[in-house]
Phi, psi and omega in degrees: 000139178253148176234119177263126182262131180292142173207162178248133176288127184243339184201141168260121185268329180210091181300324180299322181259006176056051174250140183216161175264131181239134176266114181245097174063034179094350183254126178261129184224147171275130178230164177266128182254014186300330182288341188245003181254150176202186184295327179279341179223071178291173185309318183294341179270002184274345182297129183094347180291145168266139182224161169262123183255134176219126181044045175083009177237138170279112189274327175194163180274147174227165178268167187304319179301313182299318180299313179298316180301309184295320177296323177298316177299313181297325177293320178300315178299312180297325177293329179290345177265000184259000000 
């Protein structure tokens, strides 16, 4: 089973290598965005996009509502272990 964590792209650090900074719950990580870019949606247009991140890759774009719902569920799961 794979788990994708929602995050928002805040910066493109290397468009040639398709690397970006993603904010995941206040933690910023560099991720590879190669899976979500194409000629119609190049790296520079990805800033502000919400994405699902898995093992350092943005696997696909999601909307802000989906991201918020998923983050809320993950928070509830984490609280159930405390």
